[in-house]
RODO-2510 file (C-alpha; in nm, 4 decimals, decimal comma):
residues 369
     n   res          X          Y          Z
     1     m    -0,3783     2,5863     0,4774
     2     y    -0,3503     2,2798     0,2536
     3     s    -0,7284     2,2469     0,2232
     4     l    -0,7432     2,6039     0,0901
     5     f    -0,4596     2,5287    -0,1533
     6     f    -0,6325     2,2079    -0,2629
     7     n    -0,9631     2,3824    -0,3281
     8     l    -0,8076     2,6786    -0,5105
     9     i    -0,5521     2,4929    -0,7225
    10     f    -0,5399     2,1123    -0,7163
    11     r    -0,9161     2,0649    -0,7278
    12     r    -0,9314     2,2693    -1,0481
    13     m    -0,6551     2,0670    -1,2151
    14     d    -0,6759     1,7342    -1,3923
    15     p    -0,6050     1,4807    -1,1139
    16     e    -0,3184     1,3115    -1,2948
    17     k    -0,1516     1,6436    -1,3788
    18     a    -0,1913     1,7550    -1,0170
    19     h    -0,0324     1,4287    -0,9039
    20     h     0,2690     1,4814    -1,1267
    21     l     0,3041     1,8437    -1,0117
    22     a     0,2957     1,7519    -0,6422
    23     f     0,5273     1,4604    -0,7107
    24     r     0,7786     1,6933    -0,8761
    25     w     0,7737     1,9306    -0,5780
    26     i     0,8329     1,6447    -0,3342
    27     r     1,1272     1,5143    -0,5370
    28     l     1,2820     1,8604    -0,5669
    29     a     1,2490     1,9293    -0,1940
    30     a     1,4183     1,5987    -0,1131
    31     r     1,7185     1,6974    -0,3271
    32     v     1,7919     2,0180    -0,1321
    33     p     1,9770     1,9263     0,1911
    34     v     1,8637     2,2188     0,4049
    35     l     1,5050     2,2015     0,2815
    36     r     1,4683     1,8262     0,3281
    37     t     1,6189     1,8436     0,6774
    38     f     1,3745     2,1180     0,7770
    39     a     1,0797     1,9396     0,6165
    40     a     1,1619     1,6112     0,7900
    41     a     1,1983     1,7874     1,1271
    42     v     0,8512     1,9368     1,0897
    43     l     0,6669     1,6595     0,9091
    44     a     0,8381     1,3452     1,0398
    45     p     0,8776     1,3771     1,4174
    46     r     0,9670     1,0479     1,5850
    47     y     0,7757     0,8921     1,8727
    48     k     0,9692     0,6248     2,0603
    49     e     0,6501     0,4508     2,1654
    50     l     0,5558     0,3914     1,8016
    51     r     0,8718     0,2025     1,7081
    52     t     0,7674    -0,1103     1,5258
    53     e     0,9261    -0,4419     1,4338
    54     a     0,7731    -0,6138     1,1335
    55     l     0,8879    -0,8265     0,8420
    56     g     1,2333    -0,8491     0,9936
    57     r     1,2739    -0,4716     1,0016
    58     r     1,2828    -0,2094     1,2736
    59     m     1,0773     0,0923     1,1729
    60     h     1,0186     0,4351     1,3241
    61     g     0,6484     0,3598     1,3295
    62     p     0,3734     0,1494     1,1697
    63     f     0,2442     0,3947     0,9086
    64     g     0,3548     0,3763     0,5465
    65     l     0,2715     0,4818     0,1943
    66     a     0,0701     0,2330    -0,0099
    67     a     0,1697     0,1289    -0,3594
    68     g     0,0430     0,3418    -0,6463
    69     f     0,1862     0,6814    -0,5581
    70     d     0,5509     0,6156    -0,6481
    71     k     0,5214     0,3633    -0,9283
    72     n     0,8799     0,3942    -1,0514
    73     a     1,0866     0,4358    -0,7335
    74     v     1,1791     0,7974    -0,7983
    75     a     1,0665     0,9645    -0,4728
    76     i     1,1430     0,7219    -0,1903
    77     d     1,3435     0,9770     0,0066
    78     g     1,0807     1,2409    -0,0591
    79     m     0,8072     1,0256     0,0914
    80     a     1,0272     0,9344     0,3886
    81     m     1,0886     1,3080     0,4336
    82     l     0,7112     1,3506     0,4658
    83     g     0,7028     1,1029     0,7525
    84     f     0,6068     0,7675     0,6006
    85     d     0,7740     0,4878     0,7992
    86     h     0,7789     0,2551     0,5016
    87     v     0,7317     0,3219     0,1323
    88     e     0,5859     0,0667    -0,1061
    89     i     0,6728     0,1378    -0,4684
    90     g     0,4950     0,0066    -0,7769
    91     t     0,3038    -0,1677    -0,9019
    92     v     0,5966    -0,2703    -1,1267
    93     t     0,5513    -0,5096    -1,4188
    94     a     0,8115    -0,7173    -1,6001
    95     e     0,7812    -0,5071    -1,9156
    96     p     0,7358    -0,1294    -1,9352
    97     q     0,3848    -0,0220    -2,0240
    98     p     0,2025     0,3110    -2,0652
    99     g    -0,1105     0,2037    -1,8824
   100     n    -0,4635     0,2705    -1,9937
   101     p    -0,5665     0,5689    -2,2100
   102     k    -0,6226     0,9001    -2,0330
   103     k    -0,8414     1,0251    -1,8660
   104     r    -0,7899     0,7534    -1,6053
   105     l    -0,7865     0,9165    -1,2616
   106     f    -1,0904     1,0827    -1,1020
   107     r    -1,1552     1,2601    -0,7729
   108     l    -1,4811     1,2044    -0,5876
   109     v    -1,4336     1,5003    -0,3542
   110     p    -1,7658     1,4787    -0,1627
   111     d    -1,6801     1,1163    -0,0839
   112     r    -1,3078     1,1816    -0,0205
   113     a    -1,2370     0,9083    -0,2711
   114     l    -1,0538     0,8373    -0,5951
   115     i    -1,1337     0,6189    -0,8927
   116     n    -0,8384     0,5054    -1,0982
   117     r    -0,7959     0,2870    -1,4012
   118     m    -0,4264     0,3612    -1,4462
   119     g    -0,3461     0,0090    -1,5638
   120     f    -0,0031    -0,0394    -1,4020
   121     n     0,1693     0,2394    -1,5970
   122     n     0,5396     0,2010    -1,5120
   123     d     0,8913     0,1868    -1,6523
   124     g     0,9232    -0,1918    -1,6177
   125     s     1,1169    -0,4003    -1,3687
   126     a     1,4549    -0,3723    -1,5434
   127     a     1,4498     0,0082    -1,5324
   128     v     1,3194     0,0194    -1,1758
   129     a     1,5816    -0,2325    -1,0622
   130     a     1,8575    -0,0203    -1,2176
   131     r     1,7200     0,2883    -1,0439
   132     l     1,7131     0,1120    -0,7068
   133     a     2,0668    -0,0224    -0,7577
   134     a     2,1946     0,3305    -0,8190
   135     r     2,0040     0,4796    -0,5270
   136     n     2,1948     0,6498    -0,2440
   137     p     1,9396     0,6744     0,0396
   138     v     1,9189     0,9956     0,2400
   139     f     1,6609     0,8760     0,4936
   140     r     1,6385     0,5330     0,6506
   141     t     1,3100     0,3779     0,5481
   142     t     1,1737     0,0324     0,4797
   143     l     1,1182    -0,0301     0,1096
   144     g     0,8423    -0,2510    -0,0217
   145     v     0,8305    -0,3502    -0,3887
   146     n     0,4894    -0,4315    -0,5345
   147     i     0,4870    -0,6420    -0,8538
   148     g     0,2061    -0,7189    -1,0972
   149     k     0,1347    -0,8848    -1,4307
   150     t     0,2220    -0,7195    -1,7606
   151     k    -0,1064    -0,6479    -1,9392
   152     v    -0,0229    -0,8202    -2,2705
   153     v     0,0950    -1,1390    -2,0988
   154     p    -0,1766    -1,4089    -2,1089
   155     e    -0,2981    -1,5575    -1,7837
   156     d    -0,1262    -1,8907    -1,8448
   157     e     0,2105    -1,7118    -1,8666
   158     a     0,1565    -1,4944    -1,5603
   159     i     0,3844    -1,6947    -1,3308
   160     a     0,6856    -1,6504    -1,5596
   161     d     0,6076    -1,2778    -1,5817
   162     y     0,6032    -1,2388    -1,2016
   163     v     0,9205    -1,4477    -1,1711
   164     t     1,1026    -1,2152    -1,4106
   165     s     1,0163    -0,9135    -1,1949
   166     t     1,1090    -1,1049    -0,8807
   167     e     1,4515    -1,1948    -1,0152
   168     r     1,5189    -0,8321    -1,1025
   169     l     1,3740    -0,6623    -0,7945
   170     a     1,3903    -0,8956    -0,4932
   171     g     1,7480    -0,8010    -0,4112
   172     h     1,6478    -0,4359    -0,3701
   173     a     1,3364    -0,4990    -0,1610
   174     d     1,2948    -0,5081     0,2149
   175     y     0,9722    -0,6899     0,1357
   176     l     0,8048    -0,8039    -0,1857
   177     v     0,4318    -0,7856    -0,2628
   178     v     0,2480    -0,9937    -0,5229
   179     n    -0,0409    -0,7812    -0,6470
   180     v    -0,3246    -0,9961    -0,7811
   181     s    -0,6050    -0,7592    -0,6881
   182     s    -0,6034    -0,4565    -0,9179
   183     p    -0,9237    -0,4383    -1,1247
   184     n    -0,7468    -0,2550    -1,4077
   185     t    -0,5502    -0,5417    -1,5670
   186     p    -0,7790    -0,7907    -1,7443
   187     g    -0,7805    -1,1314    -1,5771
   188     l    -0,5544    -1,0277    -1,2895
   189     r    -0,8090    -1,0830    -1,0143
   190     n    -0,8609    -1,4390    -1,1343
   191     l    -0,5190    -1,5115    -0,9854
   192     q    -0,6638    -1,4593    -0,6353
   193     a    -0,8335    -1,7979    -0,6633
   194     v    -0,6327    -2,0355    -0,4468
   195     d    -0,5748    -2,2848    -0,7289
   196     h    -0,3992    -2,0090    -0,9259
   197     l    -0,2483    -1,8287    -0,6285
   198     r    -0,0686    -2,1309    -0,4779
   199     p     0,1619    -2,1999    -0,7756
   200     l     0,2171    -1,8267    -0,8331
   201     l     0,3263    -1,7532    -0,4763
   202     s     0,5343    -2,0710    -0,4626
   203     a     0,7173    -1,9717    -0,7822
   204     v     0,7814    -1,6167    -0,6611
   205     r     0,9062    -1,7486    -0,3251
   206     e     1,1446    -1,9881    -0,4991
   207     a     1,2681    -1,7153    -0,7353
   208     a     1,3304    -1,4739    -0,4483
   209     d     1,5237    -1,7373    -0,2525
   210     r     1,7255    -1,8322    -0,5589
   211     t     1,8078    -1,4713    -0,6431
   212     v     1,8801    -1,3380    -0,2939
   213     t     2,0935    -1,5845    -0,0991
   214     g     2,2206    -1,3711     0,1863
   215     r     1,8823    -1,3074     0,3478
   216     r     1,5178    -1,4040     0,3230
   217     v     1,3054    -1,1461     0,1427
   218     p     0,9605    -1,1338     0,3085
   219     l     0,6787    -1,2138     0,0650
   220     l     0,3255    -1,0740     0,0903
   221     v     0,0114    -1,0851    -0,1217
   222     k    -0,2337    -0,7974    -0,1699
   223     i    -0,6014    -0,8888    -0,1969
   224     a    -0,9202    -0,7119    -0,3013
   225     p    -1,2035    -0,6031    -0,0717
   226     d    -1,4451    -0,7604    -0,3198
   227     l    -1,3485    -1,1187    -0,2328
   228     a    -1,6267    -1,3247    -0,0787
   229     d    -1,5706    -1,4113     0,2867
   230     e    -1,4985    -1,7754     0,2066
   231     d    -1,2328    -1,6653    -0,0431
   232     v    -1,0736    -1,4406     0,2187
   233     d    -1,0579    -1,7443     0,4471
   234     a    -0,9036    -1,9505     0,1677
   235     v    -0,6299    -1,6933     0,1090
   236     a    -0,5632    -1,6779     0,4825
   237     d    -0,5294    -2,0562     0,5015
   238     l    -0,3020    -2,0578     0,1975
   239     a    -0,0786    -1,7929     0,3542
   240     v    -0,0303    -2,0133     0,6591
   241     e     0,0211    -2,3240     0,4462
   242     l     0,2925    -2,1594     0,2334
   243     g     0,4593    -1,9772     0,5208
   244     l     0,3763    -1,6426     0,3597
   245     d     0,5080    -1,3441     0,5535
   246     g     0,2089    -1,1179     0,5147
   247     i    -0,1209    -1,0152     0,3576
   248     i    -0,2179    -0,6611     0,2592
   249     a    -0,5874    -0,5875     0,3034
   250     t    -0,7086    -0,4328     0,0846
   251     n    -0,6756    -0,2970    -0,2672
   252     t    -0,9367    -0,0818    -0,4426
   253     t    -1,2974    -0,1895    -0,4946
   254     i    -1,5160    -0,2194    -0,8027
   255     a    -1,8279    -0,1784    -0,5861
   256     r    -2,0377     0,1357    -0,6260
   257     e    -2,4078     0,1048    -0,5368
   258     s    -2,3507    -0,0395    -0,1900
   259     l    -2,1209     0,2460    -0,0857
   260     g    -2,3758     0,5281    -0,0685
   261     l    -2,1636     0,7642    -0,2769
   262     a    -2,2585     1,1324    -0,2854
   263     s    -2,0585     1,2373    -0,5907
   264     e    -2,2070     1,3123    -0,9318
   265     p    -2,3497     0,9975    -1,0953
   266     a    -2,1321     1,0464    -1,4038
   267     l    -1,8204     1,0276    -1,1865
   268     v    -1,9480     0,7331    -0,9874
   269     r    -2,0054     0,5409    -1,3102
   270     e    -1,6412     0,5720    -1,4180
   271     t    -1,4804     0,2284    -1,4380
   272     g    -1,1773     0,1405    -1,2303
   273     g    -1,0860     0,0810    -0,8710
   274     l    -1,2346     0,3058    -0,6042
   275     s    -1,0214     0,3956    -0,3029
   276     g    -1,0555     0,6268    -0,0072
   277     a    -1,3158     0,6715     0,2649
   278     p    -1,5938     0,4604     0,1055
   279     v    -1,3834     0,1419     0,1152
   280     k    -1,3005     0,1856     0,4847
   281     a    -1,5680    -0,0396     0,6306
   282     r    -1,5099    -0,3381     0,4020
   283     s    -1,1314    -0,3136     0,4277
   284     l    -1,1564    -0,3206     0,8055
   285     e    -1,4000    -0,6129     0,7871
   286     v    -1,1587    -0,8128     0,5690
   287     l    -0,8709    -0,7320     0,8035
   288     r    -1,0669    -0,8543     1,1050
   289     r    -1,1586    -1,1740     0,9256
   290     l    -0,7974    -1,2377     0,8283
   291     y    -0,6675    -1,1863     1,1818
   292     a    -0,9362    -1,4124     1,3252
   293     r    -0,8086    -1,6786     1,0863
   294     v    -0,4299    -1,6357     1,1042
   295     g    -0,3685    -1,4590     1,4345
   296     d    -0,0041    -1,3638     1,4792
   297     r     0,1233    -1,6244     1,2332
   298     v     0,1074    -1,3840     0,9380
   299     t     0,1839    -1,0100     0,9386
   300     l    -0,1169    -0,8088     0,8271
   301     i    -0,1050    -0,4646     0,6686
   302     g    -0,4247    -0,2613     0,6819
   303     v    -0,4990    -0,0174     0,3992
   304     g    -0,8108     0,1335     0,2505
   305     g    -0,9864     0,4461     0,3782
   306     v    -0,7250     0,5275     0,6435
   307     e    -0,7831     0,9022     0,6865
   308     t    -0,7174     0,9686     1,0534
   309     a    -0,5195     0,8424     1,3497
   310     e    -0,8389     0,6812     1,4762
   311     d    -0,8689     0,4877     1,1500
   312     a    -0,5091     0,3675     1,1872
   313     w    -0,5674     0,2767     1,5532
   314     q    -0,8738     0,0715     1,4632
   315     r    -0,6670    -0,1207     1,2052
   316     i    -0,4062    -0,1990     1,4694
   317     l    -0,6657    -0,3172     1,7206
   318     a    -0,8191    -0,5291     1,4439
   319     g    -0,4885    -0,7045     1,3768
   320     a    -0,2698    -0,4888     1,1533
   321     t     0,0949    -0,4638     1,2501
   322     l     0,1452    -0,2043     0,9766
   323     v    -0,0978     0,0464     0,8264
   324     q    -0,0830     0,2257     0,4922
   325     g    -0,2479     0,5245     0,3296
   326     y    -0,2619     0,6857    -0,0119
   327     s    -0,5930     0,8438    -0,1148
   328     a    -0,6248     1,0479     0,2046
   329     f    -0,2780     1,1904     0,1365
   330     i    -0,4275     1,3618    -0,1697
   331     y    -0,6900     1,5298     0,0456
   332     e    -0,4869     1,5870     0,3654
   333     g    -0,1586     1,7007     0,2130
   334     p     0,1962     1,6973     0,3519
   335     c     0,0931     1,6888     0,7199
   336     y    -0,0988     1,3619     0,6724
   337     a     0,1614     1,1236     0,8165
   338     r     0,2492     1,3688     1,0954
   339     a    -0,1133     1,3809     1,2103
   340     i    -0,1393     1,0013     1,2020
   341     h     0,1740     0,9593     1,4147
   342     k     0,0748     1,2238     1,6669
   343     g    -0,2717     1,0768     1,7077
   344     l    -0,1458     0,7190     1,7325
   345     a     0,1039     0,8118     2,0019
   346     a    -0,1714     0,9839     2,2013
   347     r    -0,4046     0,6861     2,1687
   348     l    -0,1358     0,4434     2,2778
   349     r    -0,0514     0,6547     2,5832
   350     n    -0,4192     0,6625     2,6833
   351     s    -0,4706     0,2914     2,6218
   352     p    -0,4176    -0,0083     2,8520
   353     y    -0,1392    -0,1377     2,6250
   354     a     0,2255    -0,1004     2,7211
   355     t     0,3489    -0,1158     2,3624
   356     l     0,2072    -0,0819     2,0150
   357     a     0,2740    -0,4525     1,9590
   358     d     0,0446    -0,5298     2,2539
   359     a    -0,2355    -0,3418     2,0798
   360     v    -0,2142    -0,5462     1,7581
   361     g    -0,5253    -0,7633     1,7407
   362     a    -0,6313    -0,6579     2,0907
   363     e    -1,0001    -0,6429     2,0048
   364     h    -0,9948    -1,0144     1,9200
   365     k    -0,8074    -1,1075     2,2374
   366     k    -1,0550    -0,9128     2,4469
   367     v    -1,3430    -1,1083     2,2960
   368     t    -1,1788    -1,4474     2,3451
   369     a    -1,0311    -1,3746     2,6898
***
């Protein structure tokens, strides 16, 4: 049904306008008690075997919504209603910014992919913090807050910019993510270099601890699939050194030619980060490399090309405690999370693992056993 709707309506619309339309419907449904209860019953069934503990939280399952869909924390309950076990908002910057000029979002339908050069368009951390403070949650969900650098801030002032967002948002976050991997903010990816990343993460950790005294806010970093293998190893080692709580692998890619894309060349040439099915292989490769390096010492979140329950299962076996999706949600529609949960539960029941936690990183343990 959704595929027909997508092809007849959404596919014919400008992608950003379609996003805002769908977003509005989700928010409206979540505001109507009877409708949201019915929608959650259908779209968010719970499977006891999928219950997950990660980042100090107990979750209904391992599958969540990646950052980028709800940039301003306005539809958290709506996304929980659709079955996402955790919702990561953002990316939020210290100052509000409009993002890059439109047109800035493109669908590569034959490749089940998206290209975006949104440029961290958001209301700014002060406005988002106020919205979160006033929030009265309807559904219990784990909330991640993803922060990035304000575009006009020079690289040598980036740490102060991230600290400002941390001070405003850490108290509202179940976990905090430092995004240094978007290709759409000039100079941002330079911060992935360990010499830059160490002082940045240390400053954000100190700011979070100073701001939130009653608990420890888990801190994660999100990296790009385009990092060289030795740089992935360096980030992994740094995460262990700093006692980082997690790594998210991966963000969008700037690669094109190596992906074998089938879409029109004019679309493929659009600048920005590519997400969806074509990034699946490299994202999984990075995840495997990270787990081989850090094992169970750092929580890993797998994201990038997660379309099916099998994709999510492979991320778990490769070492991901949590899995996220976004681009496939555009193509699969409101039953996306439901299908992932149903398929994961079936795979776990038919596996040799007693619990989902036992399956995390199992492919590595099998090799080394």
